[in-house]
Phi, psi and omega in degrees: 000126180263146181243151180204150167279169178211147174237168185240128166228152182210175178259104185266121178225167178278150178288129191297323189268357187247138175266140180270133181285350180084185181273164182294131166278327177210146180222127181234139178233126169249110190253128178260159181268042179224035180059044184210143179213150171260121184248134178230118175256136169244119186226151176283145179218128178233118185225151168279167177291150177115183182273133183196166181255138179242132180253130175251093179279154176083017173283172181297139176287348178246033178302145171265098192303325184289353180259004184293134174235125182244121187239119177201146179280145175059033183219123179259131178271127183258312178204165177219151180222138176251117181255111181240013174278099191274151183287115173221162177304319180295313179297321180298318179291321179299319180290343182273357180301129183092348179250187184242146177228172177249127181256120182245124178242147179244128177288117184294338181278318186254341184081001181287143179255144172235144183233134179223148174271132183230144174262130180277115183268321184198153173235014179280111181075009182146168182262121180253126183240148167252118179241105185064239181260005182245157178250132179233154174242126177279127177230163180272093178233022172067016172279137182292117178203159176210154178249130182249129179252146180289327182201168174268130178304146184298332184266012172252137184235142175291329177224155175306134189226132171256123177247139180234138174265122186233163175232114182266126179293331182207168178305142185243134171213088188202170172274140177239157184241128177241123183231140179199162170269148180218141167276173176090002175234131180204173177212159177216148178261141172225148183231140172246121182235127177253117187262125175250098186294323181295320180275346185065044185222156181226129171261132187237130174237125180255133180238139171257127174255114176271132180238127181240109173238026187282346185090002183223141173270132178253116189257133177050054182265145169269112189247147171220151187244136180252123178261128180144159182260106178292145169273120183240137184294169187305326182295339181250359191295338180294344183268357185268129179272132177285124181262120177237116190248135180262330183295137178282144179223143163245112190298143180261175181234005182279161176259142175254194183266351179296143182284133178283147172219104189053240179255023179243176176237144183246131177244101179287142169272123193296320184254157174299143183223148175252125180247104182286153176298142181057045181229142166255129180236133180253136181227131178285136180227349183209138179204131174210132186265352187212077178258128179299132183208160177212160176254140179219169180239145188208144173224137178240139177236136180256005180199195182235103182217155172266156177217135176281336182258135177293145180257132180291142177280150173283142174262127181232139172258122185250136176203169176241144174264032176279163178294321181296329180278352176111008181238289175072031181226148168296152179234109177298157179306137179175180181263131175256117178259125188253136179236155172224148182276137179276188184298336179270359180086008181270134179290131178238139181291129181237002176145170181212161177207159179256136174250154171272181175301120192238118179290157179296145180086011180276155173261127187237136177232105182274126174276115183252356179160189177244144183275136174288325194248014173232115185228161178227134176241113181272145178219131173274113180281322183196145175234127180238124175273107183285312174203185186294346180247356187226135177226144179243134182240132172253117189242151173228133179235116179266119181253124178246139179235108179266008178279159179275008179229150178291154179223168170235123179256130175268119178253125183247137172247108187249175172057042178282164180288180189301318176249133183207149184203135172274119185268332179203153181200143180276338175231135182297125179253193181210149174276127180263333170197188187297336185242016186213149171231160177218146176230137175260114187253111176282138180225130181290163175300135181049041183227189179213159178212156182236130172255129173235146174204158174243125185231131180250133179222152181204181181218000000 
């Protein structure tokens, strides 16, 4: 049994019965942040009258075929086929099973070539050939050899190809539009924020990361990004990412500069862009050097319990994306990474948090970590059962501040029952929603303070 390496060369020709749609005159991408995009190709088409097949090469390899829309005047669409079996040496050999190829070997000592006709018997676990009365297996052992095929099979494509069978009433010479949905294209927002606590300011840079895993490169495309969570039916639900956001928000009512689309927002990319297959591309979309911001401390409790151990407070950076605060833009869902400058003026990473799709004018509180030197110790002073549906709790919270500067800690009592009421309190609090209250507790530098309240809840 003789062994040989093999390379592939072939005779590439156009399919006789199919017309090529040509290259894109214009290409548009509307990319959603759910692994989904709307793709629109505008291509020149020249056809004789009658029934014929038109090939659109270079469409997305993850096209959703049932969403294809083909628009052309004086042209009736009869059927369409999506061919995604791409031309590779392995696929070419697989398609040759049962047929004949030409095997050319080169003698490494003399350079002389020998050529034999071989029948391809199998490609399972290797290529098995019948050459005359003998059986050979092609293996990779670096001997110079190549396999020559007479033609490329009709069902193998160099690029993903959509073919449509059309009937032209008269000769056609016009631009046609092909539109479809595709998986494999998505985007995500990320933010870099540098916090200057002394100035009470935040510089914010927003980046869009475009990701292309569609199997196709999109060249010189006019792209726009849609922010918002589309409702997609069960057949598509596997492509939807679950968004779970930790940053607190108080929704705003202001308008930003992003273009509305139904109940979503559109962010156009200003310049034409090429998104290569298997590429991440970053594009700047938001920038502000002076957004009003402050740092605060916060603790949330979902019940009434005592603790022997003090609980660290959360550190939050608070700002508004309102115009008055220095931003005035909607903020698509993404991760905000916060930096602060050290004594040498170098930015150092101090934490991150995720925000949801945030309308302009919202109040945002990013949780960037837990404080070492600001703690809270809860104590249940008394519990009174008023009746079988109502209980009253008397609580004490000891707040300690080991920092050399005074602070204000926001203490939240969340997840209350359907009916709830604060009956007494040592510091005036506020209701934040139907099931929550909050108190702002001032604490001196290297000092401590105690918040007490009596709260009755029932169902």
